[in-house]
N, C-alpha and C positions, 0 to 999 in steps of 0.2 A: 504494500500499499504505499502510495506517495502521501506528501504532507499537504498537497493542494488537490481540491476537487473542483471541477467545473460542473455546475447543476443546471438543468434544464427540464422542461416538460415538452413532450411531443404529442400530437393528436392530428387526426386525418388532414386537416386543413393546412397545416404546414408542410406537408410531405414534399411539395414542389420546391421548397427552399432548403431542404436538408442537405443536399450536396454542397451548397454553398456555406451552410453552417459548419458541417463537419470538415470540409476543406480548410476553412479558417482556423479550426482547431489543430489540424494536421500541420499547419504552417507556423505554428507558434515557435517563438524563439526558445521558449522553455518547453522542454519535453517531459519533464518529470510531474505529470498531473494524471489524476483520474477523471473519468467522466461518468457522472451518474445521471440517468435518464428516468424519469417518471413517464410511463407509456399510458396515455389516456385515450385508449381505443384505437390506435394505429395499427392496422393488421401488417403482417410481413415485415416487421422492423428488423428482424434478423438479417435481412438483405443489407441493411446499412452496417450492421455490425461486421459482416463479412467484407463489405466493400471498404470500410476504414478500419480493418483488422489491426492496424498498428497503434490505434487508440485504445487504451484500457476501459472499455465501456461496460458499465453494470447498468441494466435495465430492470425495472420492476413495473408491473402493470398495476394501475390504481385509478379508479374512477370515482368522480364526485364533482362538486363545484369547483371553479378555479381556486377559490380560497382553500378548500379543504385538501385539495391536491397539493398545493404547495406547503400547507401545514404539514401534511404527512412527509412530503420528500424532505424539507428543510430539517424536521426533527429527526429524520432517519441519518442524513448525513452528518448531523450534529452529534449523534450518538457514536459515530465512527471516529470522533476525536481528530479530525483534519484540522491542521494549523489555520488554513485559509480556505474560505469557500468563494468561488467567483460565480456570478450569476450571469446567464445569458439566455435570452429568447431564441427558440429554434427556427424562427422567421427571419432572424438578423444574422449578420456575420461580423468579424472582428478584426482589428488590426493586428499584424503578426506578433507585436510586442505587448499585447493587452495583459496577458497573464504575468509576463516579466515585470512590468510596470506596477501592476497592482500588488504583486508579492513583495516588491521592493518598498513600496510605500506603506504597505501593511506592518512592515518591522517597526515603523514609528507612529502609525495611526491605527485607529480601530476600524474605519470604514473608508474606503476608497470610492469615489464616484467620478467616473471619466466622461469625456466629451461624446457627443453624437454627431455623426455625419448623416444627414437625412439622404435617402436613396429611394428610388421608385422600385416597382416590382422587377424590373429588368437591370437593376443595379446602376442605373444612371443617377449621377450626383444631382441632388436638388439644393442642397445648402451644407456646406462644410462648417464645422465648428459652431454647431448651433448653441450649445450651452455657453461656450467661452465667448461669445458676443457680449455676455453680461457677467460672467464670473472670471476672475483671474486665476491663472495656474498656480497651484498650491494654496489657493484661498482655503480657509477654515470654514466649513459650513456649520453654523450654529443653529440651536434649536428653533429660535424665533424666525429665522429665514424661511423656513418651510411651514410656518403657520397657515398661510393662505395659498400655498402653491407646493409643487414637488419636483425635485430634481433627481430623486432616487428611483430609478426604474429597476425592474428584474432583469435588464439586459445591460446595465452600465454600472453595475456595483460589484464590490468585492468586500468581504468582511472577515475578521477574526472568527474562527470557528467557535471558540470558547464563549463568544458573546450570546449565542442562541441555543436555548435548550427548553424543551417543554413549551414551545411555541403554540398558542391558541389563537385562532382567527375565526371571526363570526363567518358562518356559512355563506352568507350573501353578500360579503364584503367585496367590492370591485377594486378599490385603490389598495391592493394588499401591499404593495411596495412602500406606498406613503405611510400606511400604518406601521409597518414594522420598523422603518427607519426613523420616522418621528418619534416612536416610543423609546428607541434606543437613545437618540439624542437627548430625550427627556431624562434618560438614566445617567447623562453626563458622559458618553462615549465621544471620542474625537473623530470628526470626519473630515477629509480633505478632497478637494477637486483637482482633477489634473487633465490638462489636454495634451500630455506626452503620449497618450494613446486614444483610440476612439472605438466607439461602436457604430457600425453601419446600420442605421436604424430605419427599417423598411417601412414605407408608408403605402397602405393599401386598405381595401375596403373593410376587410376582416379585423384590422388592427383597431380594436375599439377605444384605445386610449391614444391614438396618434395625435401628433401635434398638427392640428388641421384647421380648416376654415370653420367659423362660427355657424351653427344653424339652430333651428328651434329644437331639434332632436339632440343636438350636442349640449344645449343650455339644459334641457330637462335631465339628460343623463348626468351632466355636471353637477347639478344642485343635489341629485340623489346621492352622488359620491360624497359630496361635502357634508350633507347631513349625517351620513352613516360615519365618515371619518370624525367628524366633530363630536358625535356622540360617544364613540369609543375613547377619544382623547379626553373628553370631560370625565371620564371614569377614572383617570390618572392624574388629571391636573385641572384644577378648579377654574383656571383662566380661560379654559375653553368652553366652559358652561354658557357664557353670553353669546358665543359664536354659534353654538349648537342650537340656542333658542332663536337667534336671528335667522340661521339657515332654515329651520323648520318653518318659521313664518313666511319666509321667501318662497320655499318649496309649495306651501299651500296656495299661494297667489299664482305662481307660475302654472300650476297643474290645475287650477279651477277658473282661471280668468284668461282667455284668449287674447283679448286686447291688451292686458297687462304683460303677457308674454311677448307680444309684438314690441310694446314700448321698451322693455327690458333689453330685449335683443338689440334694438337700436342704440339704446344707451351704452351698453358695454362694447358695442362694435364702434361707436364713436370715440371710445377711449383710446383705440389704436395702440394697443400694447404691442410693442416691438419684440419679437422673439418671445412670445408667452411661454412660461413653464406649464407642466401638466396642471390642469384645473385652475390656473391663474386667472383666466378671462372671467370665470364665474365669481362675480364680485357681490358682496352684500350691500348693494346700494339702494338708495331710494330712487324711485321712478316719478 
């Protein structure tokens, strides 16, 4: 067993991207790492284990909600006592030095979050260095920075394995990554941003939390995410209680009043946030 593990989940709709995903792992400058896969219903996965036989892949079948699948998988690898866990989505691919840079920084920090290059389904570049347009290399990411937005994805983060154990995630939670990392920051761990490496973050229709154009559907999904997130965080930090109450009131208005939804969408669109982070555009504003 190596001291680094790369963790992901595969399911039928990501199959077309798996060659890119595994090829980017084969090309890593660091070779001493394990790959742990939760298989959520993808038939014939053994084909990929044979095709990429030089990678030490372990796969376990498990089905449930996205939250419960990740809860199971993260708890499983944490019990293996790896020094470092690197996360990556199976529809993305990664710079050759991603594991090397992550492991190096994890010697001094608890969490590493790296930059994103946005690409389309055919790997054409849409925007390079998306996160680093607003965050400096080696900036420390503090707890209050992610109160109303998220930069910690399940495809651009790495963590010391000792930090996660007996993880519990609500079954219907959508922003699983935001929840996990915000709670860790609340506990006082140190997180650092780097643009010395990147995740090629694929934008496509099935990517439900992609960084994309605002729409009514995106607003409604976004407010549901914030209500669920603030509810969980209010349980560990009283400062989130007002955000939870305000987000609930906003959700009730947005879901019950079509005219209000139109006005709200116009209001937040007019804010013209440049390079918004995940869920940032869903503002708790008056209309």
